[in-house]
C-alpha positions in Angstrom: 2.5 12.7 32.9 0.2 13.2 30.1 -1.9 15.7 29.8 -5.9 15.5 29.9 -7.2 15.8 26.3 -10.6 14.7 25.1 -11.7 13.1 21.5 -15.0 12.9 19.8 -15.7 10.4 16.9 -17.0 11.8 13.9 -17.4 9.1 11.3 -15.4 7.0 9.3 -15.4 3.8 11.9 -13.2 1.2 9.8 -11.9 -1.8 11.1 -8.3 -2.7 9.4 -7.6 -5.7 11.5 -9.0 -7.2 14.7 -6.6 -7.9 17.5 -6.9 -11.5 19.3 -7.1 -9.7 22.8 -10.0 -7.8 21.7 -8.2 -4.3 20.4 -8.8 -3.3 16.3 -6.6 -1.5 14.1 -9.3 1.3 12.9 -9.2 4.5 10.4 -11.6 7.1 12.3 -12.8 10.5 11.9 -11.7 12.2 15.0 -12.0 15.5 16.8 -9.2 15.7 19.2 -9.6 18.6 21.9 -12.4 20.4 20.0 -10.2 20.7 16.9 -11.4 19.9 13.7 -11.3 16.3 12.7 -8.7 14.6 11.1 -8.3 11.0 10.0 -6.6 8.8 13.0 -5.2 5.3 12.6 -4.1 3.6 15.9 -5.5 0.5 18.1 -8.3 0.8 20.4 -9.6 -1.2 22.8 -13.2 -2.9 22.2 -15.0 -0.3 24.3 -12.6 2.6 22.7 -11.8 3.7 26.4 -8.1 2.6 25.6 -5.8 3.4 22.7 -2.4 2.6 21.7 0.0 4.9 19.6 -1.3 6.1 16.1 -0.8 8.5 13.2 -3.0 11.5 12.6 -3.6 12.8 9.3 -5.4 15.7 7.5 -7.6 14.6 4.4 -5.0 16.2 2.1 -2.0 13.9 3.9 -4.7 10.9 4.1 -5.0 11.6 0.0 -1.6 11.6 -0.5 -1.0 8.3 1.4 -3.4 6.5 -0.9 -2.2 7.7 -3.9 1.6 6.8 -2.7 -0.1 3.3 -1.8 -1.8 3.1 -5.4 1.2 3.5 -7.2 3.3 0.8 -5.4 3.1 -3.1 -5.8 2.4 -4.7 -2.7 3.2 -8.5 -2.5 
């Protein structure tokens, strides 16, 4: 069984795509369990009460990902 955890949105509420069932893929800045906020990419329900699996990145990791994405040709 999953442990209890807390999260607080601290900024960067960016919707990447909107799902057909009301869930959105979003990039947010979130503090998990009262720790320093990190960038978080995951699906959220419309009311932000439920979430899907996601990836959490530090600012340095997000910058590296941005640079890597800018260096490749996406078709």
